[in-house]
C-alpha positions in Angstrom: 89.3 120.6 88.5 90.1 118.3 85.7 93.4 117.2 84.2 94.2 116.9 80.0 92.5 113.6 80.0 89.3 114.7 81.7 89.6 112.9 84.8 89.7 114.8 88.2 93.1 114.0 89.9 92.5 111.8 93.1 93.9 114.7 95.1 91.0 116.9 94.4 88.7 114.5 94.5 90.0 113.8 98.4 89.8 117.7 98.8 86.2 117.8 97.4 85.4 114.7 99.5 86.7 116.5 102.8 84.8 119.7 101.7 81.7 117.7 101.4 82.0 116.1 104.9 82.9 119.4 106.7 80.4 121.5 105.3 83.0 123.4 103.2 85.3 124.4 106.6 89.1 124.2 106.5 89.9 121.3 108.9 93.5 120.3 110.5 93.9 116.4 110.2 95.9 115.2 113.1 97.1 111.4 113.0 98.0 109.8 116.5 99.9 106.6 116.0 101.0 105.6 119.5 98.7 102.8 120.2 98.9 101.4 116.7 99.8 97.8 115.6 100.6 96.5 112.8 99.2 92.9 111.3 99.7 91.3 108.0 96.5 89.7 106.4 96.8 87.5 103.1 92.9 86.8 103.0 89.7 88.8 104.2 86.1 88.2 103.9 83.2 90.7 103.9 79.8 91.0 105.5 77.1 93.6 106.4 74.2 94.8 108.0 71.8 97.6 106.8 74.1 100.0 108.5 77.6 98.6 108.4 80.2 96.8 106.3 82.2 93.9 108.3 85.6 93.3 107.2 87.5 90.5 108.7 91.2 90.3 107.8 93.7 87.3 108.6 95.5 84.5 107.1 95.1 81.6 104.8 97.2 78.7 106.5 97.5 75.5 104.4 96.8 72.3 106.8 98.1 68.9 105.2 95.7 66.3 105.0 95.4 63.9 108.0 95.2 61.0 106.0 97.5 60.4 102.4 94.4 60.2 100.5 92.6 63.3 101.7 92.8 66.6 100.2 94.9 69.6 102.4 92.7 72.1 103.8 92.9 75.8 104.1 92.2 77.1 107.5 91.3 81.0 107.6 92.7 82.5 110.7 91.0 85.7 111.2 93.0 88.2 113.5 91.4 91.4 112.8 87.7 92.9 112.2 87.0 96.3 111.3 83.2 97.7 111.1 82.5 100.5 109.0 79.6 102.4 108.0 79.0 102.4 104.3 80.3 105.7 103.8 83.7 104.9 105.1 83.7 101.9 103.3 83.0 103.6 99.8 85.9 105.9 100.6 88.0 103.3 101.3 86.9 101.3 98.3 87.8 104.4 96.3 91.3 105.1 98.1 92.2 101.5 97.3 91.5 101.7 93.8 93.5 104.7 93.3 96.5 103.2 95.3 96.2 99.7 93.1 96.3 101.7 89.9 99.2 104.1 90.9 101.0 100.8 91.8 100.0 99.1 88.3 101.1 102.4 86.4 104.4 102.4 88.2 105.0 98.3 88.2 102.7 96.6 85.6 99.5 95.2 86.3 98.5 92.8 89.3 97.6 89.5 87.9 95.1 87.8 90.3 95.2 84.4 88.4 97.8 82.4 89.9 98.0 80.2 87.1 98.9 83.1 84.7 101.6 84.2 87.4 103.1 80.8 87.5 106.5 80.5 85.7 106.5 77.2 83.5 
């Protein structure tokens, strides 16, 4: 069902997806978090095959230059890999987009350009 501005609210979009995936059946979802771990990531990379999307998460770690005239290096330390089928990856992309949109509506736009975020 569309709201006043003609957009479908995220909750009804999720309900619609659930009906499509379950053949219109009502399904109760239970979440088991007993073996869950938490990892922080400030970087990611993506890859894929014909059947799966591969997401690597980890930390960008700046290492000082070995010589005074050399440039510093960034080491991407991968600590988690998530392999998903493209249907789940698309649902994740939609959900992340909705999450970020709601955050920006509440707190303001997230500026990705570091130079624009920097205070003089």
